[in-house]
mmCIF file of the C-alpha atoms, coordinates in Angstrom:
data_MODEL
# 
_entry.id   MODEL 
# 
loop_
_atom_site.group_PDB 
_atom_site.id 
_atom_site.type_symbol 
_atom_site.label_atom_id 
_atom_site.label_alt_id 
_atom_site.label_comp_id 
_atom_site.label_asym_id 
_atom_site.label_entity_id 
_atom_site.label_seq_id 
_atom_site.pdbx_PDB_ins_code 
_atom_site.Cartn_x 
_atom_site.Cartn_y 
_atom_site.Cartn_z 
_atom_site.occupancy 
_atom_site.B_iso_or_equiv 
_atom_site.pdbx_formal_charge 
_atom_site.auth_seq_id 
_atom_site.auth_comp_id 
_atom_site.auth_asym_id 
_atom_site.auth_atom_id 
_atom_site.pdbx_PDB_model_num 
ATOM 1  C CA . MET A 1 1  ? 204.087 85.032  45.688 1.00 0.00 ? 1  MET A CA 1 
ATOM 2  C CA . ASN A 1 2  ? 202.707 84.079  41.720 1.00 0.00 ? 2  ASN A CA 1 
ATOM 3  C CA . LYS A 1 3  ? 201.098 80.851  40.678 1.00 0.00 ? 3  LYS A CA 1 
ATOM 4  C CA . ALA A 1 4  ? 204.587 79.535  39.613 1.00 0.00 ? 4  ALA A CA 1 
ATOM 5  C CA . ASP A 1 5  ? 206.579 80.656  42.702 1.00 0.00 ? 5  ASP A CA 1 
ATOM 6  C CA . LEU A 1 6  ? 203.431 78.561  44.501 1.00 0.00 ? 6  LEU A CA 1 
ATOM 7  C CA . ILE A 1 7  ? 204.097 75.690  42.360 1.00 0.00 ? 7  ILE A CA 1 
ATOM 8  C CA . GLU A 1 8  ? 207.819 75.677  43.108 1.00 0.00 ? 8  GLU A CA 1 
ATOM 9  C CA . ASN A 1 9  ? 207.281 75.602  46.682 1.00 0.00 ? 9  ASN A CA 1 
ATOM 10 C CA . ILE A 1 10 ? 204.559 72.684  46.604 1.00 0.00 ? 10 ILE A CA 1 
ATOM 11 C CA . ALA A 1 11 ? 207.191 70.422  44.081 1.00 0.00 ? 11 ALA A CA 1 
ATOM 12 C CA . LYS A 1 12 ? 210.211 71.056  47.056 1.00 0.00 ? 12 LYS A CA 1 
ATOM 13 C CA . ALA A 1 13 ? 208.053 70.472  49.513 1.00 0.00 ? 13 ALA A CA 1 
ATOM 14 C CA . ALA A 1 14 ? 205.947 67.334  48.413 1.00 0.00 ? 14 ALA A CA 1 
ATOM 15 C CA . GLU A 1 15 ? 208.869 66.190  46.642 1.00 0.00 ? 15 GLU A CA 1 
ATOM 16 C CA . VAL A 1 16 ? 207.417 65.949  43.507 1.00 0.00 ? 16 VAL A CA 1 
ATOM 17 C CA . THR A 1 17 ? 208.052 67.285  40.112 1.00 0.00 ? 17 THR A CA 1 
ATOM 18 C CA . LYS A 1 18 ? 207.023 70.215  38.509 1.00 0.00 ? 18 LYS A CA 1 
ATOM 19 C CA . SER A 1 19 ? 204.207 69.040  36.449 1.00 0.00 ? 19 SER A CA 1 
ATOM 20 C CA . GLN A 1 20 ? 202.798 67.209  39.261 1.00 0.00 ? 20 GLN A CA 1 
ATOM 21 C CA . ALA A 1 21 ? 202.625 70.452  41.534 1.00 0.00 ? 21 ALA A CA 1 
ATOM 22 C CA . ALA A 1 22 ? 201.095 71.984  38.773 1.00 0.00 ? 22 ALA A CA 1 
ATOM 23 C CA . THR A 1 23 ? 198.600 69.540  37.646 1.00 0.00 ? 23 THR A CA 1 
ATOM 24 C CA . ALA A 1 24 ? 197.557 69.761  41.510 1.00 0.00 ? 24 ALA A CA 1 
ATOM 25 C CA . VAL A 1 25 ? 197.207 73.518  41.802 1.00 0.00 ? 25 VAL A CA 1 
ATOM 26 C CA . ASP A 1 26 ? 195.268 73.808  38.506 1.00 0.00 ? 26 ASP A CA 1 
ATOM 27 C CA . THR A 1 27 ? 192.937 71.278  39.961 1.00 0.00 ? 27 THR A CA 1 
ATOM 28 C CA . PHE A 1 28 ? 192.439 72.618  43.258 1.00 0.00 ? 28 PHE A CA 1 
ATOM 29 C CA . ILE A 1 29 ? 191.889 76.186  41.662 1.00 0.00 ? 29 ILE A CA 1 
ATOM 30 C CA . THR A 1 30 ? 189.085 74.630  39.323 1.00 0.00 ? 30 THR A CA 1 
ATOM 31 C CA . SER A 1 31 ? 187.784 72.752  42.139 1.00 0.00 ? 31 SER A CA 1 
ATOM 32 C CA . LEU A 1 32 ? 186.868 75.964  43.988 1.00 0.00 ? 32 LEU A CA 1 
ATOM 33 C CA . GLU A 1 33 ? 185.694 77.732  40.994 1.00 0.00 ? 33 GLU A CA 1 
ATOM 34 C CA . LYS A 1 34 ? 183.284 75.159  40.280 1.00 0.00 ? 34 LYS A CA 1 
ATOM 35 C CA . ALA A 1 35 ? 182.200 75.147  43.845 1.00 0.00 ? 35 ALA A CA 1 
ATOM 36 C CA . LEU A 1 36 ? 181.957 78.511  43.935 1.00 0.00 ? 36 LEU A CA 1 
ATOM 37 C CA . LYS A 1 37 ? 179.829 79.104  40.876 1.00 0.00 ? 37 LYS A CA 1 
ATOM 38 C CA . LYS A 1 38 ? 177.423 76.546  42.310 1.00 0.00 ? 38 LYS A CA 1 
ATOM 39 C CA . GLY A 1 39 ? 177.070 78.716  45.155 1.00 0.00 ? 39 GLY A CA 1 
ATOM 40 C CA . ASP A 1 40 ? 178.540 76.150  47.550 1.00 0.00 ? 40 ASP A CA 1 
ATOM 41 C CA . ARG A 1 41 ? 180.725 77.518  50.647 1.00 0.00 ? 41 ARG A CA 1 
ATOM 42 C CA . ILE A 1 42 ? 184.947 76.094  50.797 1.00 0.00 ? 42 ILE A CA 1 
ATOM 43 C CA . THR A 1 43 ? 186.240 75.687  54.206 1.00 0.00 ? 43 THR A CA 1 
ATOM 44 C CA . LEU A 1 44 ? 189.756 75.166  54.780 1.00 0.00 ? 44 LEU A CA 1 
ATOM 45 C CA . VAL A 1 45 ? 189.852 74.702  58.953 1.00 0.00 ? 45 VAL A CA 1 
ATOM 46 C CA . GLY A 1 46 ? 192.754 76.983  59.894 1.00 0.00 ? 46 GLY A CA 1 
ATOM 47 C CA . PHE A 1 47 ? 193.102 78.604  56.948 1.00 0.00 ? 47 PHE A CA 1 
ATOM 48 C CA . GLY A 1 48 ? 189.650 80.448  55.933 1.00 0.00 ? 48 GLY A CA 1 
ATOM 49 C CA . THR A 1 49 ? 186.440 80.291  54.248 1.00 0.00 ? 49 THR A CA 1 
ATOM 50 C CA . PHE A 1 50 ? 185.707 81.019  50.466 1.00 0.00 ? 50 PHE A CA 1 
ATOM 51 C CA . SER A 1 51 ? 181.689 82.126  49.436 1.00 0.00 ? 51 SER A CA 1 
ATOM 52 C CA . THR A 1 52 ? 179.622 84.133  47.012 1.00 0.00 ? 52 THR A CA 1 
ATOM 53 C CA . SER A 1 53 ? 177.610 87.213  47.956 1.00 0.00 ? 53 SER A CA 1 
ATOM 54 C CA . VAL A 1 54 ? 175.221 88.964  45.862 1.00 0.00 ? 54 VAL A CA 1 
ATOM 55 C CA . ARG A 1 55 ? 176.403 92.615  45.827 1.00 0.00 ? 55 ARG A CA 1 
ATOM 56 C CA . LYS A 1 56 ? 172.915 94.732  45.090 1.00 0.00 ? 56 LYS A CA 1 
ATOM 57 C CA . ALA A 1 57 ? 172.198 96.885  42.623 1.00 0.00 ? 57 ALA A CA 1 
ATOM 58 C CA . ARG A 1 58 ? 173.024 100.639 43.361 1.00 0.00 ? 58 ARG A CA 1 
ATOM 59 C CA . GLU A 1 59 ? 173.657 104.224 41.492 1.00 0.00 ? 59 GLU A CA 1 
ATOM 60 C CA . GLY A 1 60 ? 176.981 105.716 41.208 1.00 0.00 ? 60 GLY A CA 1 
ATOM 61 C CA . ARG A 1 61 ? 178.733 108.298 39.337 1.00 0.00 ? 61 ARG A CA 1 
ATOM 62 C CA . ASN A 1 62 ? 180.799 108.555 36.247 1.00 0.00 ? 62 ASN A CA 1 
ATOM 63 C CA . PRO A 1 63 ? 183.924 110.412 37.969 1.00 0.00 ? 63 PRO A CA 1 
ATOM 64 C CA . ALA A 1 64 ? 184.803 111.939 34.497 1.00 0.00 ? 64 ALA A CA 1 
ATOM 65 C CA . THR A 1 65 ? 181.676 113.326 33.931 1.00 0.00 ? 65 THR A CA 1 
ATOM 66 C CA . GLY A 1 66 ? 179.917 113.017 36.976 1.00 0.00 ? 66 GLY A CA 1 
ATOM 67 C CA . LYS A 1 67 ? 176.854 111.443 35.368 1.00 0.00 ? 67 LYS A CA 1 
ATOM 68 C CA . LYS A 1 68 ? 174.616 109.657 37.614 1.00 0.00 ? 68 LYS A CA 1 
ATOM 69 C CA . ILE A 1 69 ? 175.518 105.731 36.466 1.00 0.00 ? 69 ILE A CA 1 
ATOM 70 C CA . LYS A 1 70 ? 173.262 102.171 37.619 1.00 0.00 ? 70 LYS A CA 1 
ATOM 71 C CA . ILE A 1 71 ? 175.877 99.564  38.672 1.00 0.00 ? 71 ILE A CA 1 
ATOM 72 C CA . PRO A 1 72 ? 173.644 96.138  38.096 1.00 0.00 ? 72 PRO A CA 1 
ATOM 73 C CA . LYS A 1 73 ? 173.991 93.476  41.220 1.00 0.00 ? 73 LYS A CA 1 
ATOM 74 C CA . LYS A 1 74 ? 176.594 91.377  41.284 1.00 0.00 ? 74 LYS A CA 1 
ATOM 75 C CA . LYS A 1 75 ? 178.077 88.261  42.553 1.00 0.00 ? 75 LYS A CA 1 
ATOM 76 C CA . VAL A 1 76 ? 181.536 88.563  44.291 1.00 0.00 ? 76 VAL A CA 1 
ATOM 77 C CA . VAL A 1 77 ? 183.629 85.990  46.283 1.00 0.00 ? 77 VAL A CA 1 
ATOM 78 C CA . ARG A 1 78 ? 184.283 86.959  49.951 1.00 0.00 ? 78 ARG A CA 1 
ATOM 79 C CA . PHE A 1 79 ? 187.114 85.046  51.975 1.00 0.00 ? 79 PHE A CA 1 
ATOM 80 C CA . LYS A 1 80 ? 187.170 84.957  55.705 1.00 0.00 ? 80 LYS A CA 1 
ATOM 81 C CA . ALA A 1 81 ? 190.549 84.085  57.526 1.00 0.00 ? 81 ALA A CA 1 
ATOM 82 C CA . GLY A 1 82 ? 190.242 81.406  59.791 1.00 0.00 ? 82 GLY A CA 1 
ATOM 83 C CA . LYS A 1 83 ? 191.889 81.467  63.119 1.00 0.00 ? 83 LYS A CA 1 
ATOM 84 C CA . GLY A 1 84 ? 194.887 79.718  62.464 1.00 0.00 ? 84 GLY A CA 1 
ATOM 85 C CA . LEU A 1 85 ? 195.963 81.910  59.914 1.00 0.00 ? 85 LEU A CA 1 
ATOM 86 C CA . VAL A 1 86 ? 195.141 85.402  61.970 1.00 0.00 ? 86 VAL A CA 1 
ATOM 87 C CA . ASP A 1 87 ? 197.452 83.863  64.725 1.00 0.00 ? 87 ASP A CA 1 
ATOM 88 C CA . LEU A 1 88 ? 200.085 82.950  62.505 1.00 0.00 ? 88 LEU A CA 1 
ATOM 89 C CA . LEU A 1 89 ? 200.027 86.559  60.807 1.00 0.00 ? 89 LEU A CA 1 
ATOM 90 C CA . ASN A 1 90 ? 199.760 88.515  64.208 1.00 0.00 ? 90 ASN A CA 1 
# 
């Protein structure tokens, strides 16, 4: 499923126009991005939790040359599925 499919499904289920559903999806995504950028944790009960963590700097290898390279520390997004979602899949 891509973003267009999601918008179409929301429009049908909520009986709203596709443009209204697109606005809702875009607003949701923007809100998630802003919260994660601030370092907040987003919990959707029954679905899951989005959070950020920092990967430490480390040393790696360039696969083409075999030379050692430094990989800088980096913020990454984490998602932990909630019990409701896990139960639905199993």
